[in-house]
LONU-818916 format. One record per residue (C-alpha): residue number from 1; residue in one letter; x, y, z. Coordinates in Angstrom, 2 decimals, decimal comma, padded with zeros to 5 digits, m for minus. Layout:
N
{resi:NUM | resn:A | x:X | y:Y | z:Z} .
...
***
This chain:
321
{resi:1 | resn:M | x:110,99 | y:160,40 | z:103,67} .
{resi:2 | resn:K | x:109,07 | y:156,99 | z:103,54} .
{resi:3 | resn:T | x:105,27 | y:156,95 | z:103,11} .
{resi:4 | resn:T | x:103,51 | y:154,00 | z:104,53} .
{resi:5 | resn:L | x:099,99 | y:153,22 | z:103,03} .
{resi:6 | resn:I | x:097,65 | y:152,07 | z:105,38} .
{resi:7 | resn:L | x:094,32 | y:150,17 | z:104,00} .
{resi:8 | resn:P | x:091,40 | y:149,72 | z:105,91} .
{resi:9 | resn:A | x:090,66 | y:146,27 | z:107,16} .
{resi:10 | resn:A | x:087,59 | y:145,78 | z:104,56} .
{resi:11 | resn:A | x:089,81 | y:146,78 | z:101,65} .
{resi:12 | resn:I | x:092,45 | y:144,41 | z:103,23} .
{resi:13 | resn:T | x:090,11 | y:141,65 | z:103,24} .
{resi:14 | resn:L | x:088,78 | y:142,28 | z:099,72} .
{resi:15 | resn:A | x:092,33 | y:142,15 | z:098,27} .
{resi:16 | resn:S | x:092,99 | y:139,15 | z:100,10} .
{resi:17 | resn:S | x:089,96 | y:137,56 | z:098,74} .
{resi:18 | resn:L | x:090,74 | y:138,60 | z:095,22} .
{resi:19 | resn:A | x:094,04 | y:137,19 | z:095,40} .
{resi:20 | resn:H | x:092,81 | y:133,75 | z:095,80} .
{resi:21 | resn:A | x:089,61 | y:134,19 | z:093,50} .
{resi:22 | resn:D | x:091,05 | y:132,28 | z:090,59} .
{resi:23 | resn:Y | x:091,83 | y:129,35 | z:092,90} .
{resi:24 | resn:E | x:088,56 | y:129,32 | z:094,91} .
{resi:25 | resn:L | x:085,16 | y:127,92 | z:093,56} .
{resi:26 | resn:N | x:081,85 | y:128,49 | z:095,32} .
{resi:27 | resn:L | x:079,42 | y:125,96 | z:094,66} .
{resi:28 | resn:S | x:075,81 | y:126,83 | z:094,76} .
{resi:29 | resn:T | x:072,70 | y:124,14 | z:095,09} .
{resi:30 | resn:A | x:069,19 | y:124,64 | z:096,30} .
{resi:31 | resn:L | x:069,30 | y:121,08 | z:097,87} .
{resi:32 | resn:S | x:069,53 | y:120,66 | z:101,50} .
{resi:33 | resn:S | x:072,87 | y:119,72 | z:103,18} .
{resi:34 | resn:Q | x:071,50 | y:116,14 | z:104,02} .
{resi:35 | resn:D | x:070,86 | y:115,38 | z:100,17} .
{resi:36 | resn:P | x:072,87 | y:112,72 | z:098,55} .
{resi:37 | resn:I | x:074,27 | y:115,33 | z:096,01} .
{resi:38 | resn:V | x:075,37 | y:117,84 | z:098,54} .
{resi:39 | resn:V | x:077,25 | y:115,05 | z:100,65} .
{resi:40 | resn:A | x:079,13 | y:114,15 | z:097,23} .
{resi:41 | resn:M | x:080,00 | y:117,74 | z:096,83} .
{resi:42 | resn:E | x:081,56 | y:118,13 | z:100,38} .
{resi:43 | resn:N | x:083,58 | y:114,63 | z:099,23} .
{resi:44 | resn:A | x:084,67 | y:116,02 | z:096,10} .
{resi:45 | resn:K | x:085,77 | y:119,34 | z:097,97} .
{resi:46 | resn:Q | x:088,01 | y:117,37 | z:100,06} .
{resi:47 | resn:E | x:089,69 | y:115,57 | z:096,94} .
{resi:48 | resn:I | x:089,98 | y:118,52 | z:095,09} .
{resi:49 | resn:E | x:091,85 | y:120,37 | z:097,99} .
{resi:50 | resn:E | x:094,08 | y:117,36 | z:098,61} .
{resi:51 | resn:R | x:094,96 | y:116,72 | z:095,07} .
{resi:52 | resn:S | x:095,62 | y:120,38 | z:094,59} .
{resi:53 | resn:G | x:097,54 | y:120,50 | z:097,75} .
{resi:54 | resn:G | x:095,30 | y:123,38 | z:098,68} .
{resi:55 | resn:E | x:095,82 | y:125,51 | z:095,62} .
{resi:56 | resn:L | x:092,34 | y:124,90 | z:094,46} .
{resi:57 | resn:R | x:089,61 | y:125,45 | z:097,11} .
{resi:58 | resn:L | x:085,87 | y:124,42 | z:096,78} .
{resi:59 | resn:N | x:083,23 | y:125,93 | z:099,17} .
{resi:60 | resn:V | x:079,67 | y:124,18 | z:098,91} .
{resi:61 | resn:F | x:076,48 | y:126,72 | z:099,57} .
{resi:62 | resn:P | x:073,49 | y:124,58 | z:099,96} .
{resi:63 | resn:N | x:069,98 | y:125,54 | z:100,54} .
{resi:64 | resn:S | x:070,31 | y:128,74 | z:097,98} .
{resi:65 | resn:Q | x:072,68 | y:130,69 | z:100,42} .
{resi:66 | resn:L | x:074,26 | y:132,29 | z:097,56} .
{resi:67 | resn:G | x:070,64 | y:133,60 | z:096,15} .
{resi:68 | resn:S | x:068,31 | y:132,19 | z:093,89} .
{resi:69 | resn:D | x:069,32 | y:130,14 | z:090,84} .
{resi:70 | resn:E | x:068,60 | y:133,02 | z:088,40} .
{resi:71 | resn:D | x:070,81 | y:135,45 | z:090,47} .
{resi:72 | resn:V | x:073,57 | y:133,08 | z:090,80} .
{resi:73 | resn:V | x:073,53 | y:132,16 | z:087,22} .
{resi:74 | resn:E | x:073,99 | y:136,14 | z:086,19} .
{resi:75 | resn:Q | x:076,98 | y:136,23 | z:088,76} .
{resi:76 | resn:I | x:078,47 | y:133,59 | z:086,96} .
{resi:77 | resn:R | x:077,89 | y:134,98 | z:083,27} .
{resi:78 | resn:S | x:079,57 | y:138,11 | z:085,13} .
{resi:79 | resn:G | x:082,78 | y:136,22 | z:085,71} .
{resi:80 | resn:A | x:082,50 | y:135,50 | z:089,30} .
{resi:81 | resn:N | x:084,16 | y:132,39 | z:090,94} .
{resi:82 | resn:I | x:080,94 | y:130,46 | z:091,48} .
{resi:83 | resn:A | x:079,25 | y:127,42 | z:089,91} .
{resi:84 | resn:I | x:076,07 | y:125,87 | z:090,01} .
{resi:85 | resn:L | x:073,87 | y:122,86 | z:090,14} .
{resi:86 | resn:I | x:071,41 | y:123,56 | z:087,12} .
{resi:87 | resn:D | x:069,46 | y:121,54 | z:084,77} .
{resi:88 | resn:A | x:069,51 | y:121,92 | z:081,21} .
{resi:89 | resn:G | x:065,97 | y:123,58 | z:080,68} .
{resi:90 | resn:R | x:067,19 | y:126,68 | z:082,63} .
{resi:91 | resn:L | x:070,18 | y:126,73 | z:080,24} .
{resi:92 | resn:S | x:068,20 | y:126,40 | z:077,16} .
{resi:93 | resn:E | x:067,73 | y:130,38 | z:077,47} .
{resi:94 | resn:Y | x:071,28 | y:130,47 | z:076,20} .
{resi:95 | resn:Q | x:071,74 | y:127,25 | z:074,16} .
{resi:96 | resn:P | x:068,22 | y:126,25 | z:072,96} .
{resi:97 | resn:E | x:069,52 | y:122,58 | z:072,15} .
{resi:98 | resn:L | x:070,21 | y:121,75 | z:075,66} .
{resi:99 | resn:G | x:066,63 | y:122,21 | z:076,64} .
{resi:100 | resn:I | x:066,08 | y:118,56 | z:075,11} .
{resi:101 | resn:L | x:067,73 | y:117,03 | z:078,25} .
{resi:102 | resn:S | x:065,12 | y:118,06 | z:080,40} .
{resi:103 | resn:A | x:062,40 | y:117,18 | z:078,32} .
{resi:104 | resn:P | x:059,58 | y:114,79 | z:079,74} .
{resi:105 | resn:Y | x:059,88 | y:111,15 | z:079,16} .
{resi:106 | resn:L | x:063,15 | y:111,73 | z:077,22} .
{resi:107 | resn:V | x:064,79 | y:108,56 | z:078,58} .
{resi:108 | resn:E | x:063,61 | y:105,42 | z:080,21} .
{resi:109 | resn:D | x:066,38 | y:105,35 | z:082,92} .
{resi:110 | resn:Y | x:068,95 | y:108,04 | z:084,11} .
{resi:111 | resn:T | x:071,79 | y:105,89 | z:083,04} .
{resi:112 | resn:Q | x:070,98 | y:106,44 | z:079,42} .
{resi:113 | resn:Y | x:072,29 | y:110,06 | z:079,77} .
{resi:114 | resn:D | x:075,79 | y:108,95 | z:079,67} .
{resi:115 | resn:A | x:075,33 | y:107,79 | z:075,89} .
{resi:116 | resn:I | x:074,06 | y:111,35 | z:075,19} .
{resi:117 | resn:T | x:076,61 | y:113,30 | z:076,94} .
{resi:118 | resn:G | x:079,42 | y:111,11 | z:075,28} .
{resi:119 | resn:T | x:078,26 | y:112,57 | z:071,96} .
{resi:120 | resn:D | x:080,16 | y:115,01 | z:069,94} .
{resi:121 | resn:L | x:076,74 | y:116,44 | z:069,23} .
{resi:122 | resn:Y | x:076,18 | y:117,45 | z:072,90} .
{resi:123 | resn:Q | x:080,10 | y:118,35 | z:073,05} .
{resi:124 | resn:G | x:079,15 | y:120,99 | z:070,44} .
{resi:125 | resn:W | x:076,25 | y:122,50 | z:072,24} .
{resi:126 | resn:V | x:078,62 | y:122,68 | z:075,46} .
{resi:127 | resn:E | x:081,40 | y:124,54 | z:073,54} .
{resi:128 | resn:S | x:078,56 | y:126,83 | z:071,89} .
{resi:129 | resn:L | x:076,98 | y:127,69 | z:075,42} .
{resi:130 | resn:A | x:080,54 | y:128,72 | z:076,62} .
{resi:131 | resn:D | x:081,06 | y:130,95 | z:073,47} .
{resi:132 | resn:S | x:077,57 | y:132,42 | z:073,54} .
{resi:133 | resn:S | x:077,14 | y:133,00 | z:077,32} .
{resi:134 | resn:G | x:079,92 | y:132,78 | z:079,24} .
{resi:135 | resn:L | x:078,68 | y:129,64 | z:080,90} .
{resi:136 | resn:R | x:081,02 | y:126,47 | z:081,19} .
{resi:137 | resn:L | x:078,86 | y:123,19 | z:081,61} .
{resi:138 | resn:M | x:081,66 | y:121,33 | z:083,21} .
{resi:139 | resn:N | x:079,61 | y:117,98 | z:083,62} .
{resi:140 | resn:Y | x:075,89 | y:116,49 | z:083,43} .
{resi:141 | resn:N | x:075,98 | y:113,54 | z:085,28} .
{resi:142 | resn:W | x:074,18 | y:114,55 | z:088,82} .
{resi:143 | resn:F | x:071,15 | y:112,44 | z:088,91} .
{resi:144 | resn:Q | x:068,66 | y:114,16 | z:091,40} .
{resi:145 | resn:G | x:065,90 | y:111,72 | z:090,95} .
{resi:146 | resn:S | x:062,50 | y:111,19 | z:089,01} .
{resi:147 | resn:R | x:059,91 | y:114,09 | z:089,40} .
{resi:148 | resn:E | x:056,78 | y:113,10 | z:090,71} .
{resi:149 | resn:M | x:053,48 | y:114,98 | z:091,65} .
{resi:150 | resn:L | x:053,44 | y:115,83 | z:095,32} .
{resi:151 | resn:T | x:049,64 | y:117,03 | z:096,00} .
{resi:152 | resn:Q | x:046,94 | y:117,65 | z:098,67} .
{resi:153 | resn:T | x:044,44 | y:115,14 | z:096,71} .
{resi:154 | resn:P | x:044,98 | y:111,87 | z:095,07} .
{resi:155 | resn:V | x:046,01 | y:112,12 | z:091,13} .
{resi:156 | resn:E | x:045,60 | y:109,05 | z:088,86} .
{resi:157 | resn:T | x:044,96 | y:110,95 | z:085,77} .
{resi:158 | resn:P | x:045,75 | y:114,24 | z:083,90} .
{resi:159 | resn:E | x:042,27 | y:115,12 | z:084,47} .
{resi:160 | resn:D | x:042,79 | y:115,20 | z:088,36} .
{resi:161 | resn:L | x:045,38 | y:117,92 | z:087,74} .
{resi:162 | resn:Q | x:042,76 | y:120,44 | z:086,44} .
{resi:163 | resn:G | x:043,02 | y:123,67 | z:087,95} .
{resi:164 | resn:V | x:045,68 | y:122,39 | z:090,51} .
{resi:165 | resn:R | x:048,48 | y:125,09 | z:091,04} .
{resi:166 | resn:V | x:051,87 | y:123,04 | z:090,66} .
{resi:167 | resn:R | x:055,10 | y:124,70 | z:091,60} .
{resi:168 | resn:T | x:057,88 | y:124,04 | z:089,07} .
{resi:169 | resn:I | x:060,71 | y:125,30 | z:087,55} .
{resi:170 | resn:N | x:060,55 | y:128,83 | z:085,58} .
{resi:171 | resn:S | x:061,97 | y:127,55 | z:082,28} .
{resi:172 | resn:P | x:059,81 | y:127,03 | z:079,10} .
{resi:173 | resn:V | x:060,39 | y:123,10 | z:079,16} .
{resi:174 | resn:W | x:059,19 | y:122,83 | z:082,51} .
{resi:175 | resn:L | x:056,22 | y:125,15 | z:082,26} .
{resi:176 | resn:K | x:055,01 | y:123,61 | z:079,31} .
{resi:177 | resn:T | x:055,39 | y:120,06 | z:080,77} .
{resi:178 | resn:I | x:053,41 | y:120,85 | z:083,85} .
{resi:179 | resn:E | x:050,61 | y:122,52 | z:081,56} .
{resi:180 | resn:A | x:050,51 | y:119,51 | z:079,34} .
{resi:181 | resn:M | x:049,85 | y:117,06 | z:082,17} .
{resi:182 | resn:G | x:047,03 | y:119,01 | z:082,91} .
{resi:183 | resn:A | x:047,92 | y:121,18 | z:085,69} .
{resi:184 | resn:T | x:048,70 | y:125,05 | z:086,31} .
{resi:185 | resn:P | x:052,22 | y:125,65 | z:086,16} .
{resi:186 | resn:T | x:053,52 | y:128,06 | z:089,19} .
{resi:187 | resn:P | x:057,01 | y:129,16 | z:089,07} .
{resi:188 | resn:L | x:058,39 | y:129,73 | z:092,53} .
{resi:189 | resn:P | x:062,12 | y:129,31 | z:094,27} .
{resi:190 | resn:W | x:062,62 | y:125,84 | z:095,63} .
{resi:191 | resn:S | x:063,27 | y:127,58 | z:099,20} .
{resi:192 | resn:E | x:059,54 | y:129,05 | z:098,89} .
{resi:193 | resn:V | x:057,64 | y:125,72 | z:098,25} .
{resi:194 | resn:Y | x:057,09 | y:124,64 | z:101,90} .
{resi:195 | resn:S | x:055,69 | y:127,93 | z:102,99} .
{resi:196 | resn:A | x:053,52 | y:128,36 | z:099,65} .
{resi:197 | resn:L | x:052,06 | y:125,13 | z:100,35} .
{resi:198 | resn:Q | x:051,40 | y:125,70 | z:104,01} .
{resi:199 | resn:L | x:049,68 | y:129,11 | z:103,16} .
{resi:200 | resn:G | x:048,02 | y:127,64 | z:100,14} .
{resi:201 | resn:S | x:049,20 | y:130,20 | z:097,44} .
{resi:202 | resn:I | x:050,01 | y:126,79 | z:095,38} .
{resi:203 | resn:D | x:048,07 | y:123,55 | z:095,80} .
{resi:204 | resn:A | x:050,93 | y:121,06 | z:094,79} .
{resi:205 | resn:A | x:054,42 | y:120,81 | z:093,93} .
{resi:206 | resn:E | x:056,33 | y:118,45 | z:091,29} .
{resi:207 | resn:A | x:059,97 | y:117,36 | z:092,70} .
{resi:208 | resn:Q | x:062,01 | y:114,27 | z:093,24} .
{resi:209 | resn:L | x:061,67 | y:112,56 | z:096,53} .
{resi:210 | resn:T | x:065,07 | y:112,95 | z:098,17} .
{resi:211 | resn:A | x:064,50 | y:116,89 | z:097,59} .
{resi:212 | resn:A | x:060,94 | y:116,71 | z:098,99} .
{resi:213 | resn:D | x:062,26 | y:114,86 | z:102,03} .
{resi:214 | resn:G | x:065,03 | y:117,23 | z:102,61} .
{resi:215 | resn:Q | x:062,35 | y:120,30 | z:102,63} .
{resi:216 | resn:R | x:060,08 | y:118,32 | z:104,63} .
{resi:217 | resn:L | x:057,30 | y:118,41 | z:102,22} .
{resi:218 | resn:Q | x:055,65 | y:115,43 | z:103,87} .
{resi:219 | resn:E | x:054,43 | y:117,92 | z:106,27} .
{resi:220 | resn:V | x:052,41 | y:120,02 | z:103,94} .
{resi:221 | resn:I | x:051,31 | y:117,40 | z:101,22} .
{resi:222 | resn:D | x:049,40 | y:114,34 | z:101,40} .
{resi:223 | resn:H | x:049,84 | y:112,29 | z:098,43} .
{resi:224 | resn:V | x:052,56 | y:111,23 | z:095,88} .
{resi:225 | resn:A | x:051,63 | y:110,42 | z:092,21} .
{resi:226 | resn:L | x:054,36 | y:108,43 | z:090,75} .
{resi:227 | resn:T | x:054,31 | y:110,04 | z:087,35} .
{resi:228 | resn:H | x:057,97 | y:109,81 | z:086,71} .
{resi:229 | resn:H | x:057,66 | y:112,78 | z:084,12} .
{resi:230 | resn:I | x:061,29 | y:113,73 | z:084,06} .
{resi:231 | resn:H | x:064,23 | y:112,03 | z:085,12} .
{resi:232 | resn:L | x:066,15 | y:114,75 | z:086,50} .
{resi:233 | resn:M | x:069,76 | y:114,79 | z:085,48} .
{resi:234 | resn:T | x:071,49 | y:117,84 | z:086,27} .
{resi:235 | resn:G | x:075,16 | y:119,48 | z:085,86} .
{resi:236 | resn:I | x:077,69 | y:122,02 | z:087,34} .
{resi:237 | resn:A | x:078,10 | y:125,25 | z:085,19} .
{resi:238 | resn:A | x:080,74 | y:128,01 | z:086,10} .
{resi:239 | resn:S | x:081,98 | y:130,73 | z:084,52} .
{resi:240 | resn:E | x:083,89 | y:129,97 | z:081,32} .
{resi:241 | resn:Q | x:086,25 | y:133,20 | z:081,98} .
{resi:242 | resn:W | x:087,08 | y:131,89 | z:085,35} .
{resi:243 | resn:Y | x:087,39 | y:128,27 | z:084,32} .
{resi:244 | resn:Q | x:089,95 | y:129,03 | z:081,55} .
{resi:245 | resn:S | x:091,91 | y:131,12 | z:083,77} .
{resi:246 | resn:L | x:092,88 | y:128,08 | z:085,93} .
{resi:247 | resn:P | x:096,21 | y:126,45 | z:085,40} .
{resi:248 | resn:E | x:095,65 | y:123,18 | z:083,10} .
{resi:249 | resn:E | x:096,36 | y:120,94 | z:086,02} .
{resi:250 | resn:L | x:093,65 | y:122,58 | z:088,22} .
{resi:251 | resn:R | x:091,19 | y:122,21 | z:085,60} .
{resi:252 | resn:T | x:091,84 | y:118,52 | z:085,06} .
{resi:253 | resn:I | x:091,58 | y:118,06 | z:089,05} .
{resi:254 | resn:L | x:088,49 | y:119,88 | z:089,07} .
{resi:255 | resn:D | x:086,74 | y:118,06 | z:085,98} .
{resi:256 | resn:E | x:087,51 | y:114,82 | z:087,13} .
{resi:257 | resn:E | x:086,88 | y:114,95 | z:090,52} .
{resi:258 | resn:L | x:083,42 | y:116,67 | z:090,12} .
{resi:259 | resn:K | x:082,49 | y:113,94 | z:087,41} .
{resi:260 | resn:E | x:083,38 | y:111,18 | z:089,74} .
{resi:261 | resn:A | x:081,24 | y:113,01 | z:092,51} .
{resi:262 | resn:G | x:078,52 | y:113,29 | z:090,26} .
{resi:263 | resn:A | x:078,67 | y:109,63 | z:089,39} .
{resi:264 | resn:E | x:078,70 | y:109,03 | z:093,28} .
{resi:265 | resn:A | x:075,78 | y:111,30 | z:094,06} .
{resi:266 | resn:S | x:073,59 | y:109,54 | z:091,37} .
{resi:267 | resn:Q | x:074,13 | y:106,13 | z:092,74} .
{resi:268 | resn:A | x:073,39 | y:107,20 | z:096,15} .
{resi:269 | resn:T | x:070,33 | y:109,08 | z:095,03} .
{resi:270 | resn:A | x:069,01 | y:106,13 | z:093,23} .
{resi:271 | resn:D | x:069,79 | y:104,18 | z:096,16} .
{resi:272 | resn:A | x:067,99 | y:106,28 | z:098,59} .
{resi:273 | resn:L | x:064,65 | y:106,35 | z:096,79} .
{resi:274 | resn:D | x:062,95 | y:103,54 | z:098,13} .
{resi:275 | resn:A | x:063,93 | y:104,39 | z:101,87} .
{resi:276 | resn:V | x:062,89 | y:107,89 | z:101,33} .
{resi:277 | resn:R | x:059,29 | y:106,71 | z:099,92} .
{resi:278 | resn:E | x:059,18 | y:104,31 | z:103,11} .
{resi:279 | resn:K | x:060,03 | y:107,09 | z:105,33} .
{resi:280 | resn:M | x:057,30 | y:109,31 | z:103,83} .
{resi:281 | resn:E | x:054,64 | y:106,63 | z:103,78} .
{resi:282 | resn:Q | x:055,29 | y:106,14 | z:107,77} .
{resi:283 | resn:E | x:054,58 | y:110,01 | z:107,85} .
{resi:284 | resn:G | x:051,16 | y:109,41 | z:106,55} .
{resi:285 | resn:V | x:051,80 | y:110,13 | z:102,88} .
{resi:286 | resn:T | x:049,79 | y:108,00 | z:100,42} .
{resi:287 | resn:F | x:051,67 | y:107,17 | z:097,11} .
{resi:288 | resn:T | x:049,97 | y:106,14 | z:094,03} .
{resi:289 | resn:E | x:051,38 | y:104,24 | z:090,95} .
{resi:290 | resn:V | x:049,81 | y:105,75 | z:087,84} .
{resi:291 | resn:D | x:049,65 | y:104,62 | z:084,19} .
{resi:292 | resn:T | x:052,66 | y:106,78 | z:082,88} .
{resi:293 | resn:D | x:051,64 | y:106,05 | z:079,25} .
{resi:294 | resn:V | x:048,70 | y:108,23 | z:079,72} .
{resi:295 | resn:F | x:050,89 | y:111,43 | z:080,69} .
{resi:296 | resn:R | x:053,61 | y:110,56 | z:078,26} .
{resi:297 | resn:E | x:050,96 | y:110,83 | z:075,43} .
{resi:298 | resn:R | x:049,87 | y:114,12 | z:076,90} .
{resi:299 | resn:V | x:053,44 | y:115,70 | z:077,08} .
{resi:300 | resn:D | x:054,35 | y:114,80 | z:073,38} .
{resi:301 | resn:V | x:053,17 | y:118,19 | z:072,46} .
{resi:302 | resn:V | x:055,95 | y:119,81 | z:074,47} .
{resi:303 | resn:Y | x:058,57 | y:118,60 | z:071,82} .
{resi:304 | resn:E | x:056,44 | y:120,01 | z:069,12} .
{resi:305 | resn:E | x:055,69 | y:123,55 | z:070,67} .
{resi:306 | resn:L | x:059,22 | y:123,89 | z:071,65} .
{resi:307 | resn:G | x:060,80 | y:122,74 | z:068,46} .
{resi:308 | resn:Y | x:062,25 | y:120,00 | z:070,24} .
{resi:309 | resn:D | x:061,37 | y:117,11 | z:067,84} .
{resi:310 | resn:E | x:064,40 | y:117,99 | z:065,69} .
{resi:311 | resn:Y | x:066,61 | y:118,09 | z:068,83} .
{resi:312 | resn:R | x:065,30 | y:114,43 | z:069,66} .
{resi:313 | resn:D | x:066,12 | y:113,06 | z:066,25} .
{resi:314 | resn:Q | x:069,49 | y:114,40 | z:066,32} .
{resi:315 | resn:L | x:069,98 | y:112,93 | z:069,62} .
{resi:316 | resn:V | x:068,60 | y:109,50 | z:068,42} .
{resi:317 | resn:S | x:071,13 | y:109,58 | z:065,34} .
{resi:318 | resn:A | x:073,99 | y:110,80 | z:067,53} .
{resi:319 | resn:V | x:073,59 | y:108,04 | z:070,09} .
{resi:320 | resn:G | x:073,09 | y:105,46 | z:067,38} .
{resi:321 | resn:D | x:076,49 | y:106,43 | z:065,70} .
***
């Protein structure tokens, strides 16, 4: 007698999903769908799927649709077929040396990161991160813009930030940077910043202009101080377990297309900054040019407190070689 096994619809759906999990990557970012970076991700999706003949699929999830960055990172470490656009400051929890890449005033221009990520020193950090945490940092060439102070009142000097609650990223290098600049660091998910400013639970935020415009923060702030305290370069981190499970040819396609998309996104972001500033000014925001040397002097203590002096020296030596 022949027995037929009938699976519930939900189980069939789950089985189907798992069957394709190794060839499907869900890419998470907190940025809005209009951001130049997300546009570049969507372009990469098309190229990856075309080059792989549909064998490898990329799904882009903007606006933190997959959850907070912290939650997404834990899913990735558990082997989920998810990747995240992330800064090195957050990765420093797993590989301390990487935190230097998010340190304040590390470089004069975002293009200088190319020399850093081309060193054996950086590649060693990447491999160590994969071995110790299960996170594969596939690239680090997505420039999101320079971080500025978005406030309710004018800011010209560090003294103007005294007592000001500034939203920032919840990692040591970011928290210490904002504190050294004179403000009170207040970590919050990016998706909550607009409402927090509107309700007065924070006084200000620090962010790049394209992201601020994407969240319409010009509706809840009046001033932008051009501190340029961090040139925000980010990368895409995936599960090492998932990454290594891909056939080599698919890994090559993924690596090449995402790196090319990062370069495309970086240029588009740099090109968009003047237009975004003009747009925000037309909507009533006042921009202030500050003496960045004053802020640079204030944040040098961050390198000492986090032990980044040694890493900075190593980078200078490695880039020089």
